C-alpha positions as CSV (number, residue, x, y, z in Angstrom):
1,M,-17.1,-3.6,1.2
2,R,-15.6,-0.8,-0.9
3,V,-11.8,-0.9,-1.0
4,F,-9.9,2.1,-2.5
5,L,-6.4,1.2,-3.7
6,N,-3.9,3.9,-4.2
7,P,-0.7,2.6,-5.9
8,G,1.8,5.4,-5.0
9,H,3.5,7.7,-7.5
10,H,2.8,7.4,-11.2
11,P,4.7,5.6,-14.0
12,G,6.2,8.1,-16.5
13,I,5.3,11.1,-14.3
14,D,6.6,10.5,-10.8
15,P,8.7,7.3,-10.4
16,G,9.1,7.5,-6.7
17,A,12.1,5.6,-5.3
18,V,14.3,3.9,-7.9
19,N,16.6,0.9,-7.9
20,R,18.9,1.7,-10.9
21,G,20.7,-1.6,-10.6
22,Y,17.5,-3.6,-11.3
23,G,16.0,-0.9,-13.5
24,V,12.8,-0.6,-11.5
25,T,10.7,2.2,-10.0
26,E,8.4,2.4,-7.1
27,A,5.6,3.6,-9.3
28,D,5.8,0.6,-11.6
29,I,5.9,-1.9,-8.8
30,A,3.1,-0.2,-6.9
31,H,1.0,-0.1,-10.2
32,D,1.5,-3.8,-10.9
33,V,0.9,-5.0,-7.4
34,G,-2.1,-2.7,-7.0
35,A,-3.7,-4.2,-10.2
36,L,-3.2,-7.7,-8.8
37,V,-4.6,-6.8,-5.3
38,G,-7.6,-5.3,-7.0
39,S,-8.3,-8.4,-9.0
40,Y,-8.1,-10.7,-5.9
41,L,-10.3,-8.4,-3.9
42,T,-12.9,-8.2,-6.7
43,A,-12.8,-12.0,-6.9
44,A,-13.4,-12.1,-3.1
45,G,-16.6,-10.0,-3.5
46,C,-15.2,-6.5,-2.7
47,E,-16.0,-3.4,-4.8
48,V,-12.6,-2.0,-5.7
49,K,-11.5,1.4,-7.1
50,I,-7.9,1.9,-8.1
51,V,-6.5,5.4,-8.5
52,Q,-2.8,5.9,-8.9
53,S,-1.4,9.2,-7.8
54,N,-0.7,11.7,-10.6
55,N,1.8,14.3,-9.3
56,L,1.6,16.7,-12.2
57,A,-0.1,19.1,-9.9
58,G,2.5,18.7,-7.2
59,E,2.7,16.0,-4.6
60,D,0.3,17.6,-2.0
61,A,-2.3,18.3,-4.6
62,A,-2.1,14.9,-6.2
63,Y,-2.6,13.1,-2.8
64,T,-5.3,15.5,-1.8
65,N,-7.2,14.6,-5.0
66,V,-6.8,10.9,-4.3
67,C,-8.2,11.4,-0.8
68,L,-11.1,13.4,-2.2
69,S,-11.8,10.6,-4.6
70,A,-11.8,8.0,-1.8
71,N,-14.0,10.2,0.4
72,T,-16.6,11.0,-2.2
73,W,-16.8,7.4,-3.6
74,P,-17.2,6.7,-0.5
75,A,-14.7,3.9,0.3
76,D,-14.9,1.7,3.4
77,I,-11.1,1.1,3.4
78,F,-8.2,3.0,1.9
79,V,-4.9,1.2,1.1
80,S,-1.9,3.1,-0.4
81,L,0.9,0.9,-1.8
82,H,4.5,2.0,-1.7
83,C,8.1,0.8,-1.7
84,N,10.4,2.1,1.0
85,A,13.9,3.5,0.3
86,A,16.9,4.1,2.6
87,T,20.4,2.7,2.9
88,P,21.1,-0.6,1.1
89,A,21.1,-2.4,4.5
90,A,17.5,-1.3,5.5
91,Q,14.9,-4.0,4.7
92,G,11.5,-5.2,5.6
93,T,7.8,-4.3,5.5
94,E,6.0,-1.7,7.6
95,V,2.5,-0.3,7.5
96,L,1.8,3.3,8.4
97,V,-1.4,4.6,10.0
98,Y,-2.7,8.0,11.3
99,D,-2.7,6.7,14.8
100,K,-2.4,3.5,16.8
101,W,-5.3,1.7,18.6
102,S,-7.8,2.5,15.8
103,P,-9.6,0.4,13.1
104,A,-6.7,1.4,10.7
105,D,-4.2,-0.1,13.2
106,T,-6.2,-3.3,13.1
107,L,-6.2,-3.3,9.2
108,A,-2.5,-2.5,9.2
109,G,-1.8,-5.5,11.5
110,C,-3.8,-7.8,9.3
111,I,-1.9,-6.8,6.2
112,L,1.5,-6.8,7.9
113,R,1.0,-10.3,9.3
114,Q,0.0,-11.7,5.9
115,I,3.0,-10.1,4.1
116,T,5.7,-11.0,6.7
117,G,4.2,-14.5,7.3
118,N,3.9,-15.4,3.7
119,L,6.9,-13.7,2.1
120,G,9.3,-13.8,5.1
121,T,10.1,-10.1,5.0
122,V,11.4,-8.4,8.1
123,D,8.6,-7.2,10.3
124,R,9.2,-3.5,10.9
125,G,5.8,-3.0,12.6
126,V,2.9,-0.7,12.4
127,K,3.9,2.9,12.8
128,A,1.9,6.1,13.4
129,R,2.6,8.8,10.7
130,P,-0.1,11.4,11.2
131,G,1.6,13.9,8.9
132,L,0.9,11.9,5.7
133,I,-1.9,13.3,3.6
134,V,-3.3,9.9,2.6
135,L,-3.7,9.0,6.3
136,N,-4.9,12.4,7.7
137,S,-7.3,13.4,4.9
138,T,-9.3,10.2,4.4
139,H,-12.5,9.5,6.3
140,M,-12.2,5.7,6.5
141,P,-9.6,3.4,8.0
142,A,-6.5,4.2,5.9
143,V,-3.1,2.6,5.7
144,L,0.1,3.1,3.7
145,V,1.9,-0.2,3.0
146,E,5.6,0.0,2.6
147,M,5.9,-3.4,0.9
148,G,9.7,-3.6,1.0
149,F,12.8,-1.5,0.5
150,I,13.5,-1.0,-3.2
151,T,17.0,0.0,-2.2
152,N,17.8,-3.4,-0.6
153,D,18.7,-6.1,-3.1
154,A,16.8,-8.9,-1.3
155,D,13.7,-6.8,-0.9
156,C,13.9,-5.5,-4.4
157,R,14.1,-9.1,-5.8
158,M,11.0,-9.9,-3.8
159,L,9.2,-6.8,-5.2
160,I,10.1,-7.8,-8.7
161,D,9.8,-11.6,-8.6
162,Q,7.0,-12.2,-6.0
163,Q,4.4,-9.6,-7.0
164,D,1.6,-12.2,-7.2
165,E,2.4,-13.6,-3.7
166,L,2.7,-10.0,-2.4
167,A,-0.6,-9.1,-3.9
168,R,-2.3,-12.2,-2.5
169,A,-0.9,-11.4,1.0
170,I,-2.2,-7.8,0.9
171,A,-5.6,-8.9,-0.3
172,R,-5.8,-11.6,2.4
173,G,-4.8,-9.0,5.0
174,I,-7.7,-6.8,3.8
175,T,-10.2,-9.7,3.8
176,D,-8.9,-10.8,7.3
177,Y,-9.8,-7.3,8.5
178,I,-13.2,-7.4,6.9
179,T,-13.9,-10.8,8.6
180,E,-12.6,-9.6,12.0
181,R,-14.9,-6.6,11.7
182,G,-17.9,-8.9,10.8
183,E,-18.7,-7.0,7.6
């Protein structure tokens, strides 16, 4: 099984969402968690490719290139990792898909169950977001994991302090999906 991991944004180029109080960026957290997920999936026997977005060419171009890379590899599964941002009260984990009732929806559910079940984050559900390039321009089941809200203190502490547990949960969700599919 070929798993394409896309840690969102890019350290030093596009920080994504920021929590200034804790001095962390979405790009750094996604990078670190993505590397850990990749190592766990490799240990589980998956072939893994990690490409972090580089937004020097502009956001749409960067994500289009990531999708092209996943499509031409070709990947069997595409997982983009992000941190959500909103008001300080918003918290939890959600996984975005192109549409519901699809293989991507099944993958999203597997990942969401592992994260919320093992880290105790608020379950915000699986949501359809067909307008996102990484979901509508990939040719394989694709999900975007909003691991937690970087703007919420409790979620941000989890994103900083529990990266290994978070990565293990994401990797287990992916392997659960592979097992369910019988691949």
